[in-house]
PAVEXKE-859114 format. One record per residue: x, y, z of N, C-alpha, C in turn. Coordinates in Angstrom, 3 decimals, padded with zeros to 6 digits. Layout:
BEGIN
<node <X, Y, Z>, <X, Y, Z>, <X, Y, Z>>
...
***
This chain:
BEGIN
<node <-039.697, -176.596, 143.193>, <-039.401, -176.293, 144.579>, <-038.375, -177.273, 145.150>>
<node <-038.537, -178.576, 144.868>, <-037.594, -179.578, 145.358>, <-036.222, -179.359, 144.753>>
<node <-036.188, -178.991, 143.477>, <-034.895, -178.779, 142.819>, <-034.125, -177.629, 143.457>>
<node <-034.841, -176.564, 143.861>, <-034.172, -175.430, 144.500>, <-033.578, -175.836, 145.844>>
<node <-034.305, -176.673, 146.596>, <-033.796, -177.126, 147.898>, <-032.519, -177.948, 147.708>>
<node <-032.550, -178.870, 146.745>, <-031.377, -179.701, 146.480>, <-030.209, -178.860, 146.004>>
<node <-030.487, -177.844, 145.194>, <-029.443, -176.964, 144.697>, <-028.822, -176.173, 145.843>>
<node <-029.640, -175.649, 146.728>, <-029.136, -174.885, 147.865>, <-028.331, -175.785, 148.809>>
<node <-028.851, -176.965, 149.088>, <-028.134, -177.920, 149.957>, <-026.800, -178.297, 149.320>>
<node <-026.794, -178.532, 148.011>, <-025.559, -178.879, 147.310>, <-024.528, -177.763, 147.384>>
<node <-024.974, -176.523, 147.192>, <-024.048, -175.388, 147.256>, <-023.489, -175.227, 148.657>>
<node <-024.332, -175.373, 149.660>, <-023.877, -175.259, 151.054>, <-022.858, -176.353, 151.362>>
<node <-023.119, -177.559, 150.912>, <-022.174, -178.657, 151.162>, <-020.846, -178.398, 150.462>>
<node <-020.892, -177.924, 149.237>, <-019.650, -177.614, 148.522>, <-018.859, -176.520, 149.240>>
<node <-019.544, -175.526, 149.749>, <-018.875, -174.459, 150.485>, <-018.229, -174.996, 151.755>>
<node <-018.929, -175.870, 152.454>, <-018.376, -176.454, 153.677>, <-017.133, -177.287, 153.381>>
<node <-017.177, -178.078, 152.321>, <-016.030, -178.897, 151.946>, <-014.854, -178.001, 151.586>>
<node <-015.106, -176.950, 150.822>, <-014.054, -176.018, 150.423>, <-013.435, -175.345, 151.649>>
<node <-014.254, -174.878, 152.571>, <-013.739, -174.232, 153.774>, <-012.957, -175.208, 154.648>>
<node <-013.429, -176.441, 154.724>, <-012.739, -177.459, 155.511>, <-011.351, -177.732, 154.926>>
<node <-011.262, -177.839, 153.606>, <-009.976, -178.093, 152.968>, <-009.012, -176.929, 153.191>>
<node <-009.511, -175.702, 153.127>, <-008.654, -174.550, 153.372>, <-008.126, -174.567, 154.809>>
<node <-008.982, -174.911, 155.733>, <-008.575, -174.983, 157.136>, <-007.520, -176.069, 157.343>>
<node <-007.699, -177.209, 156.709>, <-006.733, -178.308, 156.818>, <-005.381, -177.874, 156.264>>
<node <-005.375, -177.179, 155.140>, <-004.114, -176.728, 154.550>, <-003.412, -175.736, 155.463>>
<node <-004.160, -174.851, 156.105>, <-003.558, -173.902, 157.039>, <-002.938, -174.630, 158.225>>
<node <-003.642, -175.639, 158.744>, <-003.117, -176.402, 159.879>, <-001.874, -177.172, 159.504>>
<node <-001.847, -177.712, 158.291>, <-000.674, -178.453, 157.845>, <000.533, -177.532, 157.752>>
<node <000.324, -176.299, 157.295>, <001.433, -175.353, 157.190>, <001.952, -174.973, 158.561>>
<node <001.065, -174.774, 159.514>, <001.512, -174.366, 160.855>, <002.119, -175.535, 161.622>>
<node <001.691, -176.771, 161.354>, <002.189, -177.937, 162.087>, <003.335, -178.634, 161.366>>
<node <003.754, -178.142, 160.215>, <004.768, -178.861, 159.445>, <006.119, -178.876, 160.157>>
<node <006.430, -177.874, 160.943>, <007.709, -177.811, 161.636>, <007.603, -178.282, 163.081>>
<node <006.528, -178.886, 163.397>, <006.272, -179.301, 164.766>, <007.216, -180.409, 165.230>>
<node <007.500, -181.368, 164.363>, <008.377, -182.483, 164.718>, <009.284, -182.766, 163.536>>
<node <010.570, -182.754, 163.781>, <011.534, -183.074, 162.744>, <012.350, -184.260, 163.236>>
<node <012.151, -185.429, 162.648>, <012.902, -186.604, 163.112>, <014.374, -186.503, 162.720>>
<node <015.213, -187.106, 163.539>, <016.632, -187.164, 163.230>, <016.868, -188.300, 162.250>>
<node <017.922, -188.180, 161.482>, <018.202, -189.201, 160.478>, <018.551, -190.546, 161.108>>
<node <019.370, -190.518, 162.142>, <019.813, -191.754, 162.764>, <019.475, -191.719, 164.250>>
<node <019.110, -192.852, 164.767>, <018.843, -192.959, 166.196>, <020.173, -193.201, 166.890>>
<node <020.423, -192.423, 167.913>, <021.684, -192.552, 168.641>, <021.423, -193.344, 169.916>>
<node <021.869, -194.596, 169.921>, <021.687, -195.474, 171.068>, <023.063, -195.849, 171.594>>
<node <023.216, -195.762, 172.882>, <024.470, -196.209, 173.478>, <024.213, -197.533, 174.197>>
<node <024.981, -198.522, 173.836>, <024.869, -199.849, 174.446>, <025.949, -200.007, 175.502>>
<node <025.615, -200.731, 176.550>, <026.641, -201.032, 177.539>, <027.600, -202.059, 176.944>>
<node <028.815, -202.069, 177.443>, <029.855, -202.938, 176.882>, <029.487, -204.420, 176.944>>
<node <028.775, -204.814, 178.007>, <028.452, -206.238, 178.149>, <027.438, -206.693, 177.099>>
<node <026.678, -205.784, 176.547>, <025.632, -206.161, 175.591>, <025.973, -205.803, 174.152>>
<node <027.101, -205.140, 173.941>, <027.413, -204.621, 172.614>, <027.479, -205.719, 171.558>>
<node <028.172, -206.787, 171.838>, <028.341, -207.870, 170.866>, <027.698, -209.167, 171.355>>
<node <026.720, -209.051, 172.231>, <026.099, -210.241, 172.815>, <025.029, -210.809, 171.877>>
<node <024.837, -212.104, 171.992>, <023.764, -212.783, 171.279>, <022.619, -212.990, 172.251>>
<node <021.466, -212.434, 171.940>, <020.320, -212.568, 172.837>, <019.351, -213.609, 172.295>>
<node <018.665, -214.252, 173.196>, <017.719, -215.301, 172.838>, <016.518, -215.176, 173.764>>
<node <015.355, -215.074, 173.192>, <014.131, -214.952, 173.991>, <013.364, -216.261, 173.912>>
<node <012.907, -216.722, 175.062>, <012.140, -217.970, 175.080>, <010.715, -217.686, 175.539>>
<node <009.812, -218.484, 175.038>, <008.443, -218.502, 175.542>, <008.387, -219.712, 176.467>>
<node <008.347, -219.454, 177.729>, <008.525, -220.498, 178.737>, <007.543, -221.649, 178.565>>
<node <006.319, -221.362, 178.213>, <005.320, -222.435, 178.086>, <005.653, -223.408, 176.962>>
<node <006.208, -222.890, 175.867>, <006.528, -223.768, 174.751>, <007.965, -224.283, 174.783>>
<node <008.823, -223.626, 175.544>, <010.240, -223.991, 175.567>, <010.482, -225.314, 176.273>>
<node <009.715, -225.609, 177.292>, <009.888, -226.865, 178.025>, <008.542, -227.583, 178.118>>
<node <008.609, -228.864, 178.406>, <007.378, -229.641, 178.549>, <006.563, -229.185, 179.751>>
<node <007.269, -228.842, 180.834>, <006.567, -228.418, 182.044>, <006.008, -227.000, 181.914>>
<node <006.681, -226.170, 181.115>, <006.233, -224.797, 180.922>, <006.487, -223.894, 182.113>>
<node <007.534, -224.185, 182.871>, <007.835, -223.393, 184.071>, <009.227, -222.774, 183.946>>
<node <009.466, -221.750, 184.781>, <010.785, -221.118, 184.801>, <011.837, -222.067, 185.350>>
<node <011.442, -222.881, 186.303>, <012.387, -223.824, 186.896>, <012.900, -224.812, 185.853>>
<node <012.003, -225.314, 185.026>, <012.449, -226.254, 183.990>, <013.220, -225.527, 182.887>>
<node <012.903, -224.264, 182.610>, <013.649, -223.495, 181.618>, <015.050, -223.181, 182.130>>
<node <015.166, -222.988, 183.436>, <016.472, -222.700, 184.034>, <017.436, -223.865, 183.829>>
<node <016.914, -225.067, 183.805>, <017.758, -226.249, 183.593>, <018.338, -226.276, 182.178>>
<node <017.734, -225.560, 181.245>, <018.187, -225.531, 179.855>, <019.246, -224.451, 179.597>>
<node <019.513, -223.594, 180.570>, <020.458, -222.490, 180.375>, <021.868, -222.949, 180.000>>
<node <022.418, -224.008, 180.602>, <023.748, -224.456, 180.168>, <023.771, -224.880, 178.697>>
<node <022.713, -225.507, 178.239>, <022.636, -225.921, 176.831>, <022.605, -224.695, 175.911>>
<node <021.849, -223.661, 176.302>, <021.807, -222.437, 175.514>, <023.168, -221.738, 175.498>>
<node <023.859, -221.784, 176.628>, <025.195, -221.187, 176.709>, <026.140, -221.879, 175.740>>
<node <026.036, -223.203, 175.621>, <026.870, -223.957, 174.694>, <026.565, -223.580, 173.244>>
<node <025.341, -223.183, 172.966>, <024.959, -222.767, 171.611>, <025.452, -221.364, 171.264>>
<node <026.006, -220.650, 172.261>, <026.545, -219.323, 172.002>, <025.643, -218.199, 172.421>>
<node <024.601, -218.512, 173.184>, <023.675, -217.485, 173.657>, <024.280, -216.813, 174.875>>
<node <024.330, -215.486, 174.856>, <024.914, -214.743, 175.973>, <023.859, -214.231, 176.940>>
<node <022.767, -213.716, 176.405>, <021.728, -213.112, 177.252>, <020.413, -213.808, 177.009>>
***
């Protein structure tokens, strides 16, 4: 009696897995054309930023005080290093 229950449960589970896989394949076929990425991203840069060197600072670690005011004092030094933005 126990073996028949396990056999029936096993068959039902196999059927469910099979049906689930068929459903997934159908969804993949219908959703395959949903999004087609372009090969290259087309970005237009403004002229002032096209060839600029950017530098990002973490204000807390950039200066001992960790403030914008103290970081502002370092801007001429960064400009001398060739930083534009």
